[in-house]
C-alpha positions, 0 to 999 in steps of 0.5 A: 487187917485182912480179917477186918476188911473181910468182916466189914465187907460181909456186914455191908453185903448183909445190910444190903441183902437183908430187909430192914426191921420196918420192911420185915414188919410190913410183910407181916399183918396181924389181924383180928377177925373184925379188922379182916372183915373191915379190910375186905369191905374196903379192898375186896374186888368182888364188893367193888364190882357190886358197887359198880353195878349200883353206879351203872343203875344210877347211870340208867336213872340218868338216861331215863330222864329223856322221858320228860326232858327235851332233846336239842339237835344242831345239824349242818348240811351242805349240798349242790344239786341241779334237781329242778325241785330242789333248786326251786325250793333251795332258792326259796329257802335262801330268799333268792328266788326271782319270779321273772327268771326262775319261774320260766319253763326253761329255768324250771326244767333245766335250772342251773345248779345251786349250793346250799349250806343249811344250819338247823336247830331242832328241839323235841319236848315229850308231853305224854309218854306213859311207857317212858314214865314207867321206865323211869320208875323202874330204873329207880327201883332197879338201883334199889335192887342193886343196892340190896344185892351189893349189901348181900355181896358184902355179907357173903364176903364177910362169911368167906373171910370168917371161914378162911380166918377160922380155918387158919386159926384151927390149923395153927392150933392143931400145929401147936398141939402136934408140936407139943406131941412131937416134943413129948414123943421125942423125949420118950423116943430118947428114953426108948433109945437108951433102954434099947441100947442097954438091952431093956427094950426090944427093937420093935418097941424102939421102932414104934416110937420112931414111927409115931414121930414120923406120923406126927411130923406128916400131920404137921406138914399137912396142917402147914399146907392148910395154913398156907391155903387159908392164908392164900384165900384170905389174901385174895379176899383182902386183895393183899400181895402174895408176900404179905404174911397174915397172923390171926390175933383172934380166939375161938369164943363160945357164948354162954347161951345160944342166940335166938335168931329167926329167918328174916324176910327183910334179909338183903338178898330176899329184899332184892328178889322181891324188888326184882318181882316188882320190876317184872310186874312193872315190865308188863305195865310198861309193855302195855303202855307201849300201845298208848299214843305218844305226844311230843312238841317240837320247834325248828329253826333253819338257816340257808345260804349259798355264799354266806352273803345272802341267806334265808331263815325259817322256823317251825313249831308244832305237835306230833302224835304217834299211835301204833294201832297194831304191831303184829302182836308184839306188845301182847307177847311182851305182856305175856312174857312179863307176867311169866317173869313175874311169876318166876320171880315170885316163886324164886322168892318163896323158895329162897325164903323157905331155904332161909328158914331151913339154913337158920335152923341148921346153923342153930343145930350146928351151934348147939351140937358144937357147944355140946361137943366142946364140953365133951371134948374138954372133959376127954382132954383132961382125962387123956392128959391124966392118963398120958402123964400116968403112963408116961411115968410108968413107962420111964420106970419100965412098968408100962409097955410101949404100945400103952404109951403110944395109945395114950399119946394118940388119944391125948393128941386126938382129944386136943384136935377134937376140941379145936375142931368143935370150937371151929365148928361152933364159930363157923356155925355162928357166922352162918347163922348171922349170914342166913338170919341177917336183917 
């Protein structure tokens, strides 16, 4: 009975401490590369920040509407004064001036203080504002540039996700290769132990198999760290919680023929740089336009009262023209600065375009070399497998030395990892080609 109660208590405790199947499944996320990229586009914080900059540019477009939309100001002012001029003007504005009383010498020089509540409504309507109109066009163009840069940010994150994903795949495949070698070497180590115990094998040969096993286990630990680092990088890029385990479902694929890709001048970052160059050019035009006159219409209505019983109202309409004839060479300096900035943007665009062509050529070369390496490594792997199988059989029958076995096993493991590395390099080069040759 006591045993039954203890067992029941244990099962209850285990059910409370162990996550359910649904919870455990939620901690593991199986992703293809395409799914990982899609998730990054939706959740990556860097991409969200870039999209926020587009929203900021849209806000600046809204602000630029002030160059043609009216502004309306409502103000309320109260004062009390005995200033002679202010008192007289205030009484006139309130329509309470009495010529018989207020225009006497004593009343003008020593007036009694008055109070005034002034409600004023003022409208300003721009009619001609050349630099404001140019600024509005620049705001729209700046948004286009931000959209291009956002697209490039997405492409950059795609590349980072691809590299992290492929890096995780490479480490996992190399771990599989190491596990296979460890299993093989454990069998040989067991056989070497039996041979040593029977006096057929010297102690040094038995120790060499143990040393090789230790080397393989050390490699596996380093590769496991590589998997963790790749998963950490992916979790950051996908904006996932630290306890989510990512399992890749993709494979390394090799194209039958290399793609034909050339550097594109319509790549998003190059288009953004060209837009920035145009903005710098328009900045000079805007600076020059600041020297032109500005014309605004205005209308104003005022309400004055002292006691909210008697009051006076007035209105005013008119035009205002402002022309800054000389500003101490400030406009000339701004034009000069804008022209230099336009040249800088143009040179940066040309340098980026040349670098794009070089990066595309480099990626194509890397793909070509990696594809050739895959063929060579594949052939080497087959030969190393045949050689290891043969020496392994010879070793079991005592016809081969331990160092021969270790040498063949090392060559076979190295061949597997070389093949994995070549496939990884091909996949990364293909991603880089898509990134640098993107349209």
